[in-house]
C-alpha positions, 0 to 999 in steps of 0.5 A: 614075571611076564612076556610084556612085548613080542616083536617082529622084524621081517627085514634085517634093519627095517621096521618091526611089529609087534605081535600078541603071539608068535611061532618058534620054528629053527631060527627063533620066532617065525619070520624074523629076519628071514630077509636083509637088503645087500648091497652090490657085492652082497654086503648086508646092508644096515641102518648103521649104513643107511639109517632110513632103512628103519622107515622101511616098513615090510608088511607081509600076508600068505601071498605078498609082500608089500613094502612102505616108506615116506615118500614112496608109494607103496610096492605089493610084489606077490611072492611068486614073483620072487626069484629063486636066483642064488646069491651069495651074500655076506651077513658080517662074517658069515658067507651065506647063500641066500634067494633072490626076491627079484628085480621089482623089489630091487629097484623100489629099494635103490630108489628110496635108498639111493643105492644099489642094493637088493632084497634077499631071502634066506635059503631054507637049504643053507644053514648058518651056525650061531658062533660055535663058542656059544652053540649048544646042539649045532643050533642057526640063526636067520640074518639076525646079527648072531643069535636066534632071540634077543630078551630085555627086561622092561626094568633095565630100560627104567634105570636106563631112563632114569639116568638120561635126560630124554627118555627112549623107547624100547625099540631103539633095542629092537628086541624079540623079548621083553620082560615085565616083573623083575628087576634092572638087569635081573637077565644078567644072572639068568642061564636058563629060563622056562617061557610057558612051557618051553625052555630058553637059554641066555647065552651072553649079553648083547653087544650094543652099536649105533643103530641105538643112537638113531632116533626110529621116529626122525632117522637122526643120530646122537650120542646117547643112550650109548654115551650114558650106557658106556658109563656103567655097562662097559665091559673090559674089552670096551663094549656096552652091553644091554639085553642077553642074547637067547636060544630057544632049546625046543625049534617049535612051539608057541610064545604069547603076551602074558607067558609066565617066565621062571628062572630055572638057574 
């Protein structure tokens, strides 16, 4: 088995991009979901609320953030222009302290999304812990929904697509890592894996939400794939599972396409 895809989503619920290699840090893939759009009360905004967020393309260099979206003029803001103002924000049930990214970005986002909002970034001095029921070593997470990494196998998507009238692509599920060379849903049986020389713990299935029903190309939502997944991937408490949440044991290192994966247990 090998790694076939690595994805980074700089801004929560906005467009991501694939890379051939990625550094790991304390929060997951470096640069992944370190920024987030919030409403006027500081609550996270996602495609659940605003489908068009999926069209916002963040481009990051060493010096600046560029935002691109249909019908909008590209906005480039040097990181040196970002505010250091602290803002109280909420990511689902977690209350956090974040740093504001300034009025220029906020105005651009408000124009595109047609709602009052701001862009915030992680404050490295504030640690957001993962669910204590699954924490092994006091792990932390960025603005991702709950865990540092999400893993899905190509075979699992293939199995789902064999049941759909219209196949869908992997980016519906926004995984950090995609693997190939295993049976469909083999990842459900893993507890500990090695990717290259790095150790990972597979801690829990990922419950899927309505964002998976939004076509990334059109922004239109439908019933699939949740309708079909619910016929064979629903738990007793009604959640629909697809993919596995993963914690990295080593908090530094490098992943790359083609890395060998071995199941420890």
